[in-house]
Every structure is written in C-alpha cells, then in structure tokens.
C-alpha positions in Angstrom: -0.5 -142.8 37.7 2.5 -141.0 36.3 5.0 -139.2 38.5 5.4 -135.5 37.7 8.6 -134.1 36.4 9.2 -131.9 39.5 8.7 -134.2 42.6 9.2 -131.3 45.0 6.0 -129.6 46.2 5.8 -126.0 45.1 4.8 -124.1 48.2 6.0 -120.8 49.8 6.9 -122.8 53.0 10.5 -123.7 54.1 11.8 -126.3 56.5 10.6 -127.0 59.2 7.2 -125.7 58.0 7.1 -127.5 54.7 5.5 -130.8 55.7 5.3 -132.5 52.3 8.4 -134.3 51.0 7.4 -135.6 47.6 4.8 -135.2 44.9 3.6 -138.6 43.7 1.0 -137.4 41.2 -0.7 -134.2 40.2 -3.7 -134.1 37.9 -6.1 -131.2 37.1 -8.3 -131.8 40.2 -6.3 -134.3 42.3 -2.9 -134.6 43.9 -1.1 -137.3 45.9 1.9 -136.4 48.1 4.1 -138.1 50.7 5.4 -137.0 54.1 8.0 -139.2 55.8 7.7 -139.2 59.6 11.2 -139.6 61.0 12.2 -139.7 64.7 13.9 -136.4 64.3 10.9 -134.6 62.8 10.5 -131.3 64.7 6.7 -131.6 64.6 6.6 -134.9 66.6 5.1 -134.8 70.1 7.4 -136.2 72.9 5.6 -139.6 72.7 6.7 -140.0 69.0 3.3 -139.2 67.5 2.4 -136.6 64.9 -0.3 -134.3 66.4 -3.5 -134.1 64.4 -3.0 -130.4 63.7 0.2 -131.3 61.7 -1.7 -134.0 59.8 -4.3 -131.4 58.9 -1.6 -128.9 57.9 0.0 -131.6 55.7 -3.4 -132.2 54.0 -3.9 -128.4 53.5 -0.4 -128.1 52.1 -1.3 -130.8 49.6 -4.2 -128.6 48.5 -1.9 -125.6 48.2 0.7 -127.6 46.2 -2.1 -128.7 43.8 -3.3 -125.1 43.3 0.2 -123.9 42.8 1.0 -126.6 40.2 -2.1 -125.5 38.3 -1.4 -121.7 38.6 2.0 -120.6 40.1 1.6 -118.2 42.9 -1.8 -119.3 44.0 -1.2 -121.7 46.9 -3.6 -119.7 49.2 -4.0 -120.0 52.9 -6.1 -122.3 55.1 -9.5 -120.4 55.5 -11.7 -123.1 57.0 -11.9 -126.8 58.0 -15.1 -128.8 58.0 -15.8 -132.3 59.3 -12.1 -133.2 60.0 -11.8 -136.5 61.7 -8.8 -138.5 62.9 -9.0 -142.3 62.8 -5.5 -143.5 63.6 -2.4 -142.2 65.2 0.6 -141.3 63.0 3.9 -142.3 64.5 7.6 -141.9 63.8 8.6 -144.4 61.1 5.3 -144.0 59.2 5.0 -142.9 55.6 2.0 -140.6 55.4 0.3 -140.5 52.0 -1.7 -137.3 51.5 -4.5 -137.3 48.9 -6.4 -134.1 48.0 -9.2 -133.5 45.5 -10.9 -130.2 44.4 -14.6 -130.3 45.2 -15.4 -126.8 44.1 -13.5 -123.7 42.9 -15.2 -120.3 43.2 -13.3 -117.1 42.5 -10.8 -116.7 45.3 -11.6 -119.9 47.3 -11.3 -123.6 46.6 -13.0 -126.3 48.6 -11.1 -129.6 48.9 -11.6 -133.1 50.2 -8.5 -134.5 51.7 -7.3 -137.6 53.5 -4.1 -139.0 55.0 -3.2 -142.7 55.0 -0.5 -144.9 56.3 -0.3 -147.9 53.9 -4.0 -148.6 53.4 -5.1 -147.4 56.9 -7.1 -144.1 56.9 -5.5 -141.8 59.5 -7.5 -138.6 58.9 -10.0 -137.0 56.5 -12.0 -133.9 56.0 -12.9 -130.9 53.9 -11.1 -127.6 53.9 -11.1 -124.4 52.0 -8.0 -122.5 50.7 -8.5 -118.8 49.9 -6.2 -116.5 48.0 -5.0 -113.4 49.7 -7.0 -110.2 49.0 
C-alpha cells in the first residue's frame, strides 16, 4: 500500500463537517482513510462516544473522497444507505480507519461497501450510494 502524494481528503466539506483527517491509500476502486477521535471533537456525544450517524457520515465521506480523487468535482451526496450495522462503540482517543470500495458505478450513482475499524475491531459496516447532483 503506497501513500498518495496528497494526504488531505478532497471534499467540499470544511471543519467541523469534514470528518476525515488523512488519506492512507487510494486506488481505482478502493480507498482507506483515517479519522482521529479527540476529546475536543465537536461530533462527540456528552458521554465521549461518537454517534453512529457520524461514523456513517465518515464512511460516506470516504466514498466521496474516492470519487473526487478519480474525477475532481464528483464527490456526490449521500443518496441511500443499506444494511448499515454498528458492532462497537467509537470513543474519544480512538483512531478510526475508514475503508471504502466501489461495488458498482452506474451513470450518476455509485454503490459502495464501507466499513470503519478501530485497530482490528470492526465498528460499523454497510453499503451506501452516492449520487451526483442533477
């Protein structure tokens, strides 16, 4: 796995809505990203956990960063989520590894499979579709 030249994810988001911190690897149909969960993260719940909605958003942003790396300006928006499951709580101090893979690309929509891990523990996984604006 080779690190890309630009380690910053290319997305139209800005802080605090940009959830990905680093690009570890981008290939034609696969991308790996990192989100560092700090105690000062504005997305954390009062109990110090990252809500599942933000884990899902980080996975979707990984898909958008992968699309944008392939074709600038095509990050898309989250159009659907299918079979999303959480397996482990994400807490302050964790390093969340986001892995996304293109399952199918059709015209203006791309179906992805994504997952989030802390070390080797699976935190969440599912399929989602990103669509380009009309």
